[in-house]
C-alpha positions, 0 to 999 in steps of 0.5 A, a space after each residue: 507164890 506172891 504176896 500182895 500187900 493191901 493198904 487202903 488203895 495201895 497195892 504192891 506185889 512181892 514174890 516169895 517161894 511157892 507155899 503150897 508146893 514147898 509144903 506139899 499141902 492142900 490149897 485149903 490147908 492153913 499154917 498156924 503161927 500160934 494163938 496170937 498170929 494169923 494163919 497163912 494159907 493159899 488164896 487167903 488174906 492175913 493181917 501183918 502190921 496193920 495191913 492185909 496181905 493176899 497169898 497167891 501163886 505167881 501164875 494167879 497173882 495180878 497185883 490185886 487182892 482178887 485171887 484171895 476173894 475166895 470162899 471154899 472152892 468158889 471165887 470171884 471171876 469163876 464161871 458158873 459152869 465151874 461153880 456148879 461142877 464143884 457144888 452142883 445145881 442151885 437149890 433156889 433162885 434169889 432176888 438179886 441185890 443189884 440190877 443186871 445180876 443173877 443170884 442163885 442159892 446152893 445148899 451145902 449142908 442141911 440137918 433138919 433134926 438139929 435145925 442146922 443149915 449152910 448155903 452159898 449165895 452166888 451173884 453172877 454177872 454176864 460177860 460176853 457169853 458167860 456168867 461169871 461170879 461177881 460175889 460169893 456169900 457163905 451163910 449158916 451154921 459151922 461146916 467142919 471143912 477147910 474146903 468151906 473156909 474164907 482166909 483160914 476162917 470158918 463159919 461160927 469162928 469167934 470174933 477174936 479169931 476174925 480180928 487175929 486173921 483180918 484185923 479190926 473192921 473199918 465199920 460195924 452196922 446192925 442187920 436183921 434177917 427176918 426170914 432166918 430169925 437172926 440179928 447181929 452186926 455186919 463187919 465191913 473192911 472198906 475199901 476192901 470188898 469183904 463183909 462178915 455177919 456176926 451173930 452172938 459173937 460168932 461168924 454167921 456169914 462171909 461175903 466177897 465181891 469184885 472190886 469196882 476198879 477191877 474189870 470183870 473177866 474169867 478167872 481160874 485159881 491154879 491150885 484149885 484146878 489141880 487134882 
């Protein structure tokens, strides 16, 4: 397993023993070190002495944080074919936030009685003959599934959990989603391609996207492909 250390724009790779195989755990499993330290899981980010580390298998590591730009089974660089093999066909089309992208929404959970919903927004970019994931966002109510987590965090995680896992955000700005009837604060982690929407002190969405200095290409995450 490789640890990629991210401090501002400096990225240095370090090698370590295989996390998932040594512990014989699911790639979605997170190991806790107590209430005051971040959890550690494959394809996950965690803060260590003010720096974010990305834990990924050696065969997936490329000296960037991109292998950790994963939410559940979806990740940057994944083909649309693979996305829909995991979560099915789109629920609806969405107007893209950037020109040249195609955006689709995928329903994950919907309980009309309790008025609870969770869904993915996936932005695709065309590379050759393929549509590849440029950005992934998971929005909505809590999903009690490790397979829908980002860096050992779930929807509805409290602010303290986010700070323990990722450190303090680099910036905060208000947001309002009129169609959903919610308002809150967006936490950014510049220069990292990560943003988190927080509503009433709890995570409402995670979003990750391909960094501008990393070329678009198809990617697979080895542990997610294993049966």
